[in-house]
N, C-alpha and C positions, 0 to 999 in steps of 0.2 A: 559913233565909230571909234574904235581904238585909234589913238594919235601916236602917229609914227614920223620920224623926222631922219634925214642924213645926217651923218658925222664924219668928221676927219678922222679916219683909222690909223690906227698905229700898228705896224707890221714888220716883220723881218724883211731885210734885204732880200729880193728875189733871187740875188746870184748866190745866195748862202745854199748849204745843204739842209733844205727845209725838212727832208724827211728825219733828219737826225735833232731839229729843234721842237717838232711839234709833239702834242701828247694828246691821250684822251682826257676827257673832263675828270676835275679834281676828285670827284667821289666815285668813279670806278677804277681808281688805281690803288692796288694792295702794296703790301711793304715791298714785295720782292720787285715789283716793277718800278715803283720808286727810286729804289737803289739804282735798277738798270737805267732807267732814264737819267737821273741826277748824275750818274758816274759816266752816261756815254758821251755827253757834250755839255761844256760849260754854260752855254747859253740856251739849254733846253727849257721850254716853257715851264716845266714842272718846278724850276727853282723859284719861280713867282708863285704858281697856283698852290703849291704845297710847301714851298721853302725846302732847307736841306734836312730837316727831320719831320716826319710824319707826326711824332708824338709830342715833340717840344718845338713848336714852331716860333720862330722869332720875326714878329710883325714888322717890327723897324728894319730888319735887315732885310725883308722883302721889299719893303718901299725904297730902301737905299739902294738895292740893286735894280729897281725899275728905273730909277732915275740915273744911275750909272749908265745901264744899257742905252737909254736915251742919249745922254751927252757924248757916250763913245760912238754912236752909230750903229750900234747892234740894232737896235729898232729905231725906225724912222716914222714920222708923222706925215699923213698927207696934206697937202697944202689947202685943199678945198673940200668940203662936206660931200659926202655921196652916200647912196647905198651900195650895198656889195652882194652880187648874186653868189650862190654858192652851190656848187654841184659835187655830190658824193657819189662814187660809183663803188661799190661793194658787192661781194659774192654772197648768195645765200642759197644753201641745198643745190649747188650746182648752177644757179642762175645768176647772171650779171645784171644788178639792178642799178638804177640811177634814182637819187634823190636830191630834189631842187628846193631852194629855198632863197631868202634874201636875209642879209644882215642890216639892222636898223636900230634906232633908237625908240624905245616905247615909253609913252609917257606913263609914270607909275601912279596907280590908283588902288583903293582899298579893294582887297579880293572881293569879287562877286559884286561889288556895286553896281558897275555899269557893263563893262565890255572885256574885263580881264577876271578868268576864273581859275581857282586850283582844281586838281581833283585828286589830291592826296593831303593827308594831315602832315605836319612839319615836327621836327624835334629840336627843342631850344639849344643843345649844344652845337650843331653844324651851323645854326642860324648866328649864334654868337661868333663862331670861327669866322664866317664869311663877312660879317659886321667888322671885326676887328682888321680883317684884311683890306676892306673898303676905307675904313677910318685911316689907315696909315699910307696906303697906297694912292687914294683917291682917283681910281680907277675900276673899270670892268675888265678884269684880266681874261675873261673867257664868256662867251654869250650863254644865255639860258636859252631854251627853245620853246617856242609858243605855236600852237597850231590853230588855223580854222578849217572848217568843213565847207566845201565848196565843189560839187560834182563838175560842173564846167567852169573851169578857171582861167581867165583872161591872161593870167601870168604864164599860161604854157607856151603861148606865141613868142613871149620875149625871151623865155630860156631858150626855146628853139634857135631864136637867132643868135643866140650869144654861141652855139656850138661852133661857128666856124670863125670865131675870132679868138686871137690869143688872149689868155687870161693874165690877169694881173700876177697872180701867185698860182703855182702848181707844184704838187708833191704826190708821189707815190710812196706809201706808208706801209711797210712789210705788216701783213695781217690787217690791215687798216684801208685797204683800197686806194682809189686815187682821188685827189682833191683839188678843185680848181676854183678860183676866186676871180670875178670880174669886177672892177669898179663901175658903178652906174651913176655918172655925174650930170647928164643931160636933163634939161628942167622937164621935157615931155616925159622922160622915163620916170622921173621922180613922181611926177603928177599921175601916170598910169599905176604906180605902186601904191599911192594913197587913195586913188578911186578903187582899187581892189579890195582895200581893207574898209570901205565905207559901209557901213552898217553891219561890219562882222564882229562877231564876238571871237576872242581868242581863249584858248585854255592852256595852261602850264604844262608842258608835257616833261620836261626837266628843267629843274631850276627853281623848286619851290622855296628850297632854303635861302637861294641868292636873291630871289625876288623878295620874300620876306626882309631879308638883311636890307636890301637897298631902300625897302619902304621904312625900316626903322631910321638909317641914315638921312633919308629925306626929312623926317620928322625932327632929326637933331640939326640938320643944316638947311633950313627953310629958305635961306638967303643965297644958297648958292645954286646958281642956275643949273648946273650939271647934276645936282641931286635929284632933280625932278624925273630924271630918264634911267632908263637901264638898257645895255645892248642885249639885244635878242636874234636868234635866228627865228624868221617867220615862214611857216611852211603849209601847204595843204595836206590835210589827211588823205584825200582821195588821189592817191598816186601810188602805183605799184612799188615803188622803192622804199616805201615804208612798213615797217614790220613793228607791232606790238606783241611782245612775249610777256608771259607771266613770270612772277619772281616766286619760288617755292620757298619751303620753309623747313628747319630742323629744328623742332621744340625740344628741349631739355626739360624732363619732368623730375619731381622731387623724389620719385623712387622709378625702379626698372618699370618698364611698360610690360604688362602682363597679356596673356593671351585672351582674357575677358575685355579687353577695350572694343574690339569690334562689336561685342554683344551689346555692350553698353550704350553704343550710338545708334542702335538698330532703333530707337524710338524717333529718331531724326530721318530715317530713310531706309532704303533697302541695302543690305550688304552683300558685295560680291566678292567671294574669294578668289585670289587671283595666283594661288601657288607661293612657293618660297622665294623665288627671283625679285630683288627689290626693282629692276627697271620695269616689271610687269605694271606695277601701279603708275608709272610715269608716263607708259605708251597711251597713244590714242587718247589723249584728254578729251573730255566732253562736256558739254554745258550740262548744269545741274548735277555733277559728279565731282567728287574729290577723292585723289588717290592717297594712300597711306602704305607705310612700310615701317616696320619695327622687326628686331630679332625675335622677340616673342610670338608675334602673330603673322609674320610673313607678310606679303603683300595683298592688299585689299582696297576694295573702292566703295564708297558711299554714294548711292544715287539719292538724290534729293528731290523732293516733290517740286514741280514747276509752280513759279510764284503765282499768286493770285492776280487777276487782269487788273485790278485796282492797286497792286503794289507799286511802291515807288521804286524808280530805275535801280537803285542800288540795293533794294531789298532782296533781289533775286540772284544777286552776285554771289559765287561760291566762295570768294575772299572773305565777304562780309558775313556770309554765313559760318564759315569756319570760325572765325573769331568770337562768334556768338555761342558756337555748340561745343566746341573742343573743351573750353573750361569748365564745362559742366561734367564732363567725364574725365578729367585729368587735371592735377595741380601743375601748373607750367610754372618753371622757374626762370627760362631763358629762351631766346628764338636767335637763330641765325639764319640770314635771308640768302638765298642761294639762285643765281640764274640757272645753273646747271643742276638739273634734277638728279644725275648721278652724285654730284658732290653732297647733296642732302642724303642720299642713299648711303653713300659710303660713311657719313656721321653716324646714322642709325645703326649700320651693321657693326661698328667698332665700339658702341656704347649702347647698353642696355636700355639706359634712360632716355634715349633721344628717339623721338618719333618724326619720322620724315613724312611731309605732307607736299602733294603734287596738285597745282592749280591749272585749269585752263586758261586760255589768253582772253583777254577782253576786247572787244571790237572798237573801234574808233568811234563809231555811231553811238555805242553804249557809255563811252566815256564822255562824250559830247553831251548827251542827254543828262547823265550825272552831274557833269560839272556846270551846264548851264542852267540846271535846275536847282543849282546851290547846294549840292550836296557834295561830300567828298567820300573818298574810298580809306581804308587802312593804310597806313605808311608801308611803302614798298609792295605795291599791289601791280605795278606795271614795269616794262622795260622796253623802252622804245629804241629802236635800231633803223638808221645808222645813227650815231652820236657825232655832233658836230665837234671836231678836233679843236683843241685848245693852242693858241698861238698863231693862229693864222692872222686874226684882225683883233686888237685890243682897242680900249676906249678911255681916253683921259677926260676926267672932269673938269 
């Protein structure tokens, strides 16, 4: 079983204006939002997770600020270890959704060895950045997100019982929904949580780079008890409040994309012409199909043959096939990852060398099959919503 433990969380005073202090995870904050968050409040958590400058980060300054905030009472540490239930309410396509999980310490282990599995590859630069944050701060400044798959989950009764109780922390964030946290300190509650995870495998939904950095930190500091653990939000995939979206691509080629490109890819599948509107390729995503748009080609879709019954789970995924077939038809120089398909289309509309690519979403069941089978997807293949906010609960080592 995955080993989890309660911890004495660090958090803001609930009386403070939490909506001005919280932020999205570090890796989804762009330059403009970084300036807005850090200039909006002197104690916004982004001052810790990203520092005062995204490009030239001062790791000693981040660590000194964390210690100062604790000394000044900006952040306070709970006296007793606990798990922390976390409910996010957010809107999607006109529907109000709830996503439940709990914050805990997760004992680190090598990826894929026993109970904890990645589903995407990592890049060295973000790992090095998060490792330096950890080395200086000796803290987990924000949780990663790990998921298990359980159609009938005993945790649901626990979460339902919390609805009528006052939370420890509550905030409504513009554009980010309603967030509530309850401290779970009773021994029987802690035992229920640990029973829930018995014989459960977890996969990393968000936080591959932070987990990898934590594992490297553990290797360097084996005698430090806190180095054996990482703070995580643990949740069940089988709840309606979870959404898994695709991440689209804007590839920059070494020369302008020509009208011959669709024809050169016909050897991989059937090409369907969709007209000149770039959004036509992004609409109605379907399995075994990839959408494309370039100024010279217009919008089109490549319908791929269904994978063989004996194929491994990852082999039939569109994002995997894309990264295999596209380099055979074009020389790619760079790629930009876009959650918004229209942003990818806009890049292609303004530059003849750019090819926008639109991918369908991947189901949680498919991700579990890939991760638990010991496989990984290309980097930036999935986008999980909602994201746990940074700043609700921190953890000191």
